[in-house]
Every structure is written in C-alpha cells, then in structure tokens.
Gaussian input, Z-matrix of N, CA and C with variables (Angstrom, degrees):
# hf/3-21g

backbone

0 1
 N
 C     1     B1
 C     2     B2     1     A1
 N     3     B3     2     A2     1     D1
 C     4     B4     3     A3     2     D2
 C     5     B5     4     A4     3     D3
 N     6     B6     5     A5     4     D4
 C     7     B7     6     A6     5     D5
 C     8     B8     7     A7     6     D6
 N     9     B9     8     A8     7     D7
 C    10    B10     9     A9     8     D8
 C    11    B11    10    A10     9     D9
 N    12    B12    11    A11    10    D10
 C    13    B13    12    A12    11    D11
 C    14    B14    13    A13    12    D12
 N    15    B15    14    A14    13    D13
 C    16    B16    15    A15    14    D14
 C    17    B17    16    A16    15    D15
 N    18    B18    17    A17    16    D16
 C    19    B19    18    A18    17    D17
 C    20    B20    19    A19    18    D18
 N    21    B21    20    A20    19    D19
 C    22    B22    21    A21    20    D20
 C    23    B23    22    A22    21    D21
 N    24    B24    23    A23    22    D22
 C    25    B25    24    A24    23    D23
 C    26    B26    25    A25    24    D24
 N    27    B27    26    A26    25    D25
 C    28    B28    27    A27    26    D26
 C    29    B29    28    A28    27    D27
 N    30    B30    29    A29    28    D28
 C    31    B31    30    A30    29    D29
 C    32    B32    31    A31    30    D30
 N    33    B33    32    A32    31    D31
 C    34    B34    33    A33    32    D32
 C    35    B35    34    A34    33    D33
 N    36    B36    35    A35    34    D34
 C    37    B37    36    A36    35    D35
 C    38    B38    37    A37    36    D36
 N    39    B39    38    A38    37    D37
 C    40    B40    39    A39    38    D38
 C    41    B41    40    A40    39    D39
 N    42    B42    41    A41    40    D40
 C    43    B43    42    A42    41    D41
 C    44    B44    43    A43    42    D42
 N    45    B45    44    A44    43    D43
 C    46    B46    45    A45    44    D44
 C    47    B47    46    A46    45    D45
 N    48    B48    47    A47    46    D46
 C    49    B49    48    A48    47    D47
 C    50    B50    49    A49    48    D48
 N    51    B51    50    A50    49    D49
 C    52    B52    51    A51    50    D50
 C    53    B53    52    A52    51    D51
 N    54    B54    53    A53    52    D52
 C    55    B55    54    A54    53    D53
 C    56    B56    55    A55    54    D54
 N    57    B57    56    A56    55    D55
 C    58    B58    57    A57    56    D56
 C    59    B59    58    A58    57    D57
 N    60    B60    59    A59    58    D58
 C    61    B61    60    A60    59    D59
 C    62    B62    61    A61    60    D60
 N    63    B63    62    A62    61    D61
 C    64    B64    63    A63    62    D62
 C    65    B65    64    A64    63    D63
 N    66    B66    65    A65    64    D64
 C    67    B67    66    A66    65    D65
 C    68    B68    67    A67    66    D66
 N    69    B69    68    A68    67    D67
 C    70    B70    69    A69    68    D68
 C    71    B71    70    A70    69    D69
 N    72    B72    71    A71    70    D70
 C    73    B73    72    A72    71    D71
 C    74    B74    73    A73    72    D72
 N    75    B75    74    A74    73    D73
 C    76    B76    75    A75    74    D74
 C    77    B77    76    A76    75    D75
 N    78    B78    77    A77    76    D76
 C    79    B79    78    A78    77    D77
 C    80    B80    79    A79    78    D78
 N    81    B81    80    A80    79    D79
 C    82    B82    81    A81    80    D80
 C    83    B83    82    A82    81    D81
 N    84    B84    83    A83    82    D82
 C    85    B85    84    A84    83    D83
 C    86    B86    85    A85    84    D84
 N    87    B87    86    A86    85    D85
 C    88    B88    87    A87    86    D86
 C    89    B89    88    A88    87    D87
 N    90    B90    89    A89    88    D88
 C    91    B91    90    A90    89    D89
 C    92    B92    91    A91    90    D90
 N    93    B93    92    A92    91    D91
 C    94    B94    93    A93    92    D92
 C    95    B95    94    A94    93    D93
 N    96    B96    95    A95    94    D94
 C    97    B97    96    A96    95    D95
 C    98    B98    97    A97    96    D96
 N    99    B99    98    A98    97    D97
 C   100   B100    99    A99    98    D98
 C   101   B101   100   A100    99    D99
 N   102   B102   101   A101   100   D100
 C   103   B103   102   A102   101   D101
 C   104   B104   103   A103   102   D102
 N   105   B105   104   A104   103   D103
 C   106   B106   105   A105   104   D104
 C   107   B107   106   A106   105   D105
 N   108   B108   107   A107   106   D106
 C   109   B109   108   A108   107   D107
 C   110   B110   109   A109   108   D108
 N   111   B111   110   A110   109   D109
 C   112   B112   111   A111   110   D110
 C   113   B113   112   A112   111   D111
 N   114   B114   113   A113   112   D112
 C   115   B115   114   A114   113   D113
 C   116   B116   115   A115   114   D114
 N   117   B117   116   A116   115   D115
 C   118   B118   117   A117   116   D116
 C   119   B119   118   A118   117   D117
 N   120   B120   119   A119   118   D118
 C   121   B121   120   A120   119   D119
 C   122   B122   121   A121   120   D120
 N   123   B123   122   A122   121   D121
 C   124   B124   123   A123   122   D122
 C   125   B125   124   A124   123   D123
 N   126   B126   125   A125   124   D124
 C   127   B127   126   A126   125   D125
 C   128   B128   127   A127   126   D126
 N   129   B129   128   A128   127   D127
 C   130   B130   129   A129   128   D128
 C   131   B131   130   A130   129   D129
 N   132   B132   131   A131   130   D130
 C   133   B133   132   A132   131   D131
 C   134   B134   133   A133   132   D132
 N   135   B135   134   A134   133   D133
 C   136   B136   135   A135   134   D134
 C   137   B137   136   A136   135   D135
 N   138   B138   137   A137   136   D136
 C   139   B139   138   A138   137   D137
 C   140   B140   139   A139   138   D138
 N   141   B141   140   A140   139   D139
 C   142   B142   141   A141   140   D140
 C   143   B143   142   A142   141   D141
 N   144   B144   143   A143   142   D142
 C   145   B145   144   A144   143   D143
 C   146   B146   145   A145   144   D144
 N   147   B147   146   A146   145   D145
 C   148   B148   147   A147   146   D146
 C   149   B149   148   A148   147   D147
 N   150   B150   149   A149   148   D148
 C   151   B151   150   A150   149   D149
 C   152   B152   151   A151   150   D150
 N   153   B153   152   A152   151   D151
 C   154   B154   153   A153   152   D152
 C   155   B155   154   A154   153   D153
 N   156   B156   155   A155   154   D154
 C   157   B157   156   A156   155   D155
 C   158   B158   157   A157   156   D156
 N   159   B159   158   A158   157   D157
 C   160   B160   159   A159   158   D158
 C   161   B161   160   A160   159   D159
 N   162   B162   161   A161   160   D160
 C   163   B163   162   A162   161   D161
 C   164   B164   163   A163   162   D162
 N   165   B165   164   A164   163   D163
 C   166   B166   165   A165   164   D164
 C   167   B167   166   A166   165   D165
 N   168   B168   167   A167   166   D166
 C   169   B169   168   A168   167   D167
 C   170   B170   169   A169   168   D168
 N   171   B171   170   A170   169   D169
 C   172   B172   171   A171   170   D170
 C   173   B173   172   A172   171   D171
 N   174   B174   173   A173   172   D172
 C   175   B175   174   A174   173   D173
 C   176   B176   175   A175   174   D174
 N   177   B177   176   A176   175   D175
 C   178   B178   177   A177   176   D176
 C   179   B179   178   A178   177   D177
 N   180   B180   179   A179   178   D178
 C   181   B181   180   A180   179   D179
 C   182   B182   181   A181   180   D180
 N   183   B183   182   A182   181   D181
 C   184   B184   183   A183   182   D182
 C   185   B185   184   A184   183   D183
 N   186   B186   185   A185   184   D184
 C   187   B187   186   A186   185   D185
 C   188   B188   187   A187   186   D186
 N   189   B189   188   A188   187   D187
 C   190   B190   189   A189   188   D188
 C   191   B191   190   A190   189   D189
 N   192   B192   191   A191   190   D190
 C   193   B193   192   A192   191   D191
 C   194   B194   193   A193   192   D192
 N   195   B195   194   A194   193   D193
 C   196   B196   195   A195   194   D194
 C   197   B197   196   A196   195   D195
 N   198   B198   197   A197   196   D196
 C   199   B199   198   A198   197   D197
 C   200   B200   199   A199   198   D198
 N   201   B201   200   A200   199   D199
 C   202   B202   201   A201   200   D200
 C   203   B203   202   A202   201   D201
 N   204   B204   203   A203   202   D202
 C   205   B205   204   A204   203   D203
 C   206   B206   205   A205   204   D204
 N   207   B207   206   A206   205   D205
 C   208   B208   207   A207   206   D206
 C   209   B209   208   A208   207   D207
 N   210   B210   209   A209   208   D208
 C   211   B211   210   A210   209   D209
 C   212   B212   211   A211   210   D210

   B1=1.5666
   B2=1.5264
   B3=1.2840
   B4=1.4340
   B5=1.4716
   B6=1.2579
   B7=1.4842
   B8=1.5369
   B9=1.3788
   B10=1.5530
   B11=1.3997
   B12=1.3672
   B13=1.4809
   B14=1.4966
   B15=1.3050
   B16=1.5764
   B17=1.4415
   B18=1.3490
   B19=1.4221
   B20=1.4857
   B21=1.4585
   B22=1.4620
   B23=1.5602
   B24=1.2586
   B25=1.4996
   B26=1.5805
   B27=1.3225
   B28=1.4700
   B29=1.4784
   B30=1.3330
   B31=1.5438
   B32=1.5538
   B33=1.3432
   B34=1.4539
   B35=1.5926
   B36=1.2867
   B37=1.4339
   B38=1.5108
   B39=1.3436
   B40=1.4879
   B41=1.4709
   B42=1.2791
   B43=1.5047
   B44=1.6628
   B45=1.2029
   B46=1.4842
   B47=1.4332
   B48=1.3035
   B49=1.5476
   B50=1.4792
   B51=1.3105
   B52=1.4605
   B53=1.6697
   B54=1.2464
   B55=1.4407
   B56=1.5428
   B57=1.3138
   B58=1.4048
   B59=1.4807
   B60=1.2969
   B61=1.4247
   B62=1.4556
   B63=1.3094
   B64=1.4717
   B65=1.5301
   B66=1.3331
   B67=1.3900
   B68=1.5907
   B69=1.3082
   B70=1.4915
   B71=1.4895
   B72=1.2948
   B73=1.4581
   B74=1.4965
   B75=1.3484
   B76=1.5061
   B77=1.4815
   B78=1.3361
   B79=1.4494
   B80=1.5487
   B81=1.3932
   B82=1.4492
   B83=1.5300
   B84=1.3721
   B85=1.4897
   B86=1.5857
   B87=1.2764
   B88=1.3429
   B89=1.5829
   B90=1.3359
   B91=1.4601
   B92=1.6019
   B93=1.2628
   B94=1.3699
   B95=1.5820
   B96=1.3273
   B97=1.4755
   B98=1.4863
   B99=1.3382
   B100=1.4402
   B101=1.6123
   B102=1.3835
   B103=1.4373
   B104=1.4619
   B105=1.2922
   B106=1.4283
   B107=1.5724
   B108=1.3562
   B109=1.4383
   B110=1.4458
   B111=1.4414
   B112=1.3249
   B113=1.5479
   B114=1.3265
   B115=1.4904
   B116=1.5421
   B117=1.4088
   B118=1.3993
   B119=1.5242
   B120=1.3021
   B121=1.4188
   B122=1.5320
   B123=1.4372
   B124=1.4577
   B125=1.5444
   B126=1.3067
   B127=1.4589
   B128=1.4854
   B129=1.3382
   B130=1.5459
   B131=1.5334
   B132=1.3094
   B133=1.3952
   B134=1.5563
   B135=1.2794
   B136=1.5592
   B137=1.5273
   B138=1.4716
   B139=1.3471
   B140=1.5627
   B141=1.3286
   B142=1.5875
   B143=1.5066
   B144=1.3493
   B145=1.3940
   B146=1.6136
   B147=1.3007
   B148=1.4080
   B149=1.5445
   B150=1.2794
   B151=1.5037
   B152=1.5373
   B153=1.2953
   B154=1.4994
   B155=1.4876
   B156=1.4028
   B157=1.4257
   B158=1.4669
   B159=1.3367
   B160=1.4419
   B161=1.4750
   B162=1.2203
   B163=1.4778
   B164=1.5332
   B165=1.3260
   B166=1.5863
   B167=1.5972
   B168=1.3029
   B169=1.4477
   B170=1.4289
   B171=1.3823
   B172=1.4529
   B173=1.4870
   B174=1.1968
   B175=1.3752
   B176=1.4654
   B177=1.4346
   B178=1.5151
   B179=1.5228
   B180=1.3472
   B181=1.4738
   B182=1.5538
   B183=1.3156
   B184=1.5739
   B185=1.5529
   B186=1.3058
   B187=1.4919
   B188=1.4580
   B189=1.4004
   B190=1.4125
   B191=1.5329
   B192=1.3270
   B193=1.4219
   B194=1.5583
   B195=1.3398
   B196=1.4662
   B197=1.5306
   B198=1.3215
   B199=1.4391
   B200=1.5339
   B201=1.3688
   B202=1.4124
   B203=1.6012
   B204=1.3674
   B205=1.4475
   B206=1.5447
   B207=1.3077
   B208=1.4481
   B209=1.6174
   B210=1.3716
   B211=1.5127
   B212=1.4373
   A1=105.04
   A2=111.73
   A3=119.92
   A4=113.18
   A5=118.50
   A6=124.19
   A7=109.15
   A8=112.84
   A9=114.20
   A10=120.14
   A11=116.42
   A12=116.81
   A13=112.62
   A14=112.49
   A15=115.97
   A16=115.96
   A17=121.31
   A18=121.50
   A19=109.09
   A20=113.69
   A21=114.71
   A22=112.37
   A23=114.27
   A24=119.44
   A25=104.63
   A26=122.16
   A27=124.59
   A28=109.33
   A29=120.27
   A30=121.30
   A31=114.94
   A32=115.07
   A33=112.77
   A34=120.14
   A35=110.77
   A36=120.07
   A37=112.09
   A38=117.75
   A39=114.77
   A40=115.81
   A41=116.82
   A42=123.82
   A43=107.52
   A44=116.74
   A45=122.39
   A46=110.00
   A47=114.47
   A48=119.46
   A49=109.05
   A50=119.98
   A51=126.68
   A52=112.25
   A53=109.43
   A54=115.76
   A55=114.72
   A56=118.50
   A57=124.25
   A58=119.97
   A59=118.90
   A60=126.54
   A61=112.62
   A62=115.50
   A63=118.06
   A64=109.69
   A65=117.27
   A66=120.85
   A67=105.65
   A68=119.80
   A69=124.50
   A70=107.60
   A71=115.18
   A72=122.43
   A73=113.15
   A74=115.48
   A75=118.98
   A76=107.31
   A77=118.15
   A78=123.15
   A79=114.34
   A80=113.55
   A81=117.15
   A82=110.65
   A83=113.97
   A84=114.28
   A85=105.62
   A86=115.01
   A87=119.55
   A88=108.76
   A89=112.56
   A90=122.59
   A91=105.26
   A92=119.77
   A93=127.57
   A94=109.05
   A95=111.95
   A96=115.63
   A97=110.70
   A98=119.28
   A99=118.99
   A100=112.01
   A101=118.15
   A102=117.44
   A103=113.82
   A104=121.17
   A105=124.64
   A106=110.07
   A107=113.46
   A108=118.78
   A109=105.99
   A110=121.77
   A111=128.60
   A112=112.12
   A113=112.41
   A114=122.52
   A115=113.27
   A116=110.65
   A117=116.46
   A118=113.65
   A119=114.48
   A120=118.17
   A121=119.01
   A122=109.48
   A123=118.52
   A124=111.56
   A125=115.56
   A126=115.77
   A127=116.39
   A128=114.56
   A129=118.16
   A130=113.04
   A131=119.60
   A132=125.30
   A133=109.76
   A134=115.78
   A135=122.95
   A136=111.63
   A137=113.44
   A138=118.30
   A139=115.74
   A140=112.83
   A141=119.91
   A142=108.07
   A143=120.26
   A144=121.44
   A145=115.07
   A146=115.48
   A147=121.24
   A148=107.60
   A149=111.11
   A150=119.54
   A151=114.01
   A152=118.88
   A153=119.68
   A154=102.89
   A155=114.94
   A156=127.25
   A157=110.15
   A158=116.79
   A159=120.97
   A160=113.16
   A161=120.88
   A162=127.82
   A163=109.06
   A164=110.84
   A165=114.11
   A166=106.47
   A167=115.30
   A168=114.24
   A169=110.74
   A170=117.01
   A171=125.21
   A172=108.89
   A173=119.43
   A174=123.49
   A175=121.59
   A176=111.13
   A177=119.51
   A178=107.83
   A179=116.19
   A180=117.42
   A181=111.65
   A182=112.29
   A183=117.54
   A184=108.13
   A185=114.13
   A186=121.63
   A187=110.96
   A188=117.18
   A189=116.21
   A190=109.80
   A191=122.42
   A192=125.21
   A193=110.35
   A194=115.37
   A195=124.91
   A196=104.72
   A197=118.51
   A198=119.84
   A199=114.69
   A200=114.33
   A201=123.54
   A202=113.02
   A203=114.06
   A204=120.77
   A205=111.58
   A206=114.01
   A207=122.60
   A208=114.40
   A209=112.85
   A210=114.90
   A211=108.98
   D1=137.11
   D2=169.13
   D3=-141.95
   D4=153.85
   D5=178.71
   D6=-160.86
   D7=179.31
   D8=178.27
   D9=-110.60
   D10=-5.08
   D11=176.53
   D12=-149.97
   D13=163.50
   D14=-176.23
   D15=-58.79
   D16=-35.04
   D17=-175.70
   D18=-64.42
   D19=-50.86
   D20=179.14
   D21=-58.12
   D22=-35.59
   D23=-171.73
   D24=-66.81
   D25=-37.07
   D26=-172.71
   D27=-88.54
   D28=-30.97
   D29=-165.29
   D30=-116.36
   D31=-20.94
   D32=-172.05
   D33=-94.63
   D34=-4.03
   D35=179.24
   D36=-110.08
   D37=126.97
   D38=177.61
   D39=-67.02
   D40=151.75
   D41=-169.64
   D42=-57.21
   D43=-40.30
   D44=178.72
   D45=-55.88
   D46=-49.17
   D47=-178.38
   D48=-66.25
   D49=-46.26
   D50=178.41
   D51=-56.45
   D52=-44.93
   D53=-179.99
   D54=-66.21
   D55=-23.72
   D56=176.10
   D57=-104.21
   D58=4.19
   D59=177.86
   D60=-64.75
   D61=135.50
   D62=177.91
   D63=-78.85
   D64=-31.79
   D65=-174.73
   D66=-143.91
   D67=135.62
   D68=173.54
   D69=-122.12
   D70=109.70
   D71=-178.23
   D72=-136.57
   D73=138.67
   D74=168.26
   D75=-92.53
   D76=109.94
   D77=-171.11
   D78=-100.61
   D79=3.21
   D80=-179.03
   D81=76.73
   D82=-161.03
   D83=-178.44
   D84=-169.55
   D85=-179.25
   D86=178.90
   D87=-159.75
   D88=154.45
   D89=175.74
   D90=-129.13
   D91=113.53
   D92=-175.79
   D93=-113.59
   D94=95.05
   D95=-171.84
   D96=-66.54
   D97=-31.62
   D98=-176.90
   D99=-62.62
   D100=-23.42
   D101=175.35
   D102=-98.62
   D103=13.21
   D104=177.58
   D105=-102.28
   D106=152.60
   D107=172.62
   D108=-87.34
   D109=177.88
   D110=178.50
   D111=-45.76
   D112=-62.94
   D113=-175.95
   D114=-49.10
   D115=-50.85
   D116=179.38
   D117=-60.62
   D118=-45.66
   D119=176.38
   D120=-57.39
   D121=-45.73
   D122=175.92
   D123=-60.72
   D124=-48.09
   D125=-178.46
   D126=-67.50
   D127=-35.72
   D128=171.74
   D129=-61.40
   D130=-40.14
   D131=179.07
   D132=-64.75
   D133=-44.48
   D134=-178.59
   D135=-66.49
   D136=-50.81
   D137=-170.81
   D138=-82.89
   D139=-42.86
   D140=-177.56
   D141=-89.23
   D142=-18.18
   D143=-173.98
   D144=68.16
   D145=23.37
   D146=-179.02
   D147=-102.08
   D148=131.03
   D149=-174.77
   D150=-105.43
   D151=-15.74
   D152=-178.33
   D153=-146.46
   D154=163.47
   D155=179.26
   D156=-54.22
   D157=134.03
   D158=171.45
   D159=-143.84
   D160=150.01
   D161=-178.11
   D162=-134.81
   D163=118.04
   D164=179.27
   D165=-127.54
   D166=41.85
   D167=-176.76
   D168=-78.89
   D169=142.67
   D170=-177.29
   D171=-102.85
   D172=92.18
   D173=-176.01
   D174=-57.81
   D175=-34.39
   D176=175.12
   D177=-63.09
   D178=-43.82
   D179=-176.56
   D180=-67.57
   D181=-36.57
   D182=179.40
   D183=-61.45
   D184=-47.27
   D185=-179.55
   D186=-62.27
   D187=-39.92
   D188=-177.92
   D189=-71.41
   D190=-31.82
   D191=177.43
   D192=-63.39
   D193=-45.89
   D194=178.13
   D195=-56.77
   D196=-50.89
   D197=-179.09
   D198=-58.09
   D199=-47.95
   D200=176.31
   D201=-53.32
   D202=-44.32
   D203=-174.60
   D204=-71.95
   D205=-33.55
   D206=176.89
   D207=-66.18
   D208=-27.69
   D209=-178.05
   D210=-92.26

C-alpha cells in the first residue's frame, strides 16, 4: 500500500487489504505541470488546488517499500 498523506493512509484502504499488505508506506507525491496536457493541468488545479509543479516524494519510504517487496 502506498499513499501521499495520513488521511488516505488511515481511511482509503479497506481493513482486509491493510492487513495483508506487504509494505505500508507514505511515499509522498508530485504534480509536474510540464508533463501534463491542458486538461490534466486544468483538472489538477481545480481538484487539488495546486497551481505550480511540486514534488514531495519521500525517497526513504520508496526505498523501504522496494526492500519490503524484494523480501
């Protein structure tokens, strides 16, 4: 399981899935407007309220998830 914030982590995954997850990490997220077309950019701005590219990836959590999945 992975997600970008505490609320998602606690509420968006069913208990059955959470209980069977090999790894549970909050890996952050990013919005890269340079890689989006007009519609994607417009929807991201309206839904997420983000107006500029932002990256909040948590590399340590990503590496931990990879390690967990390898084992």
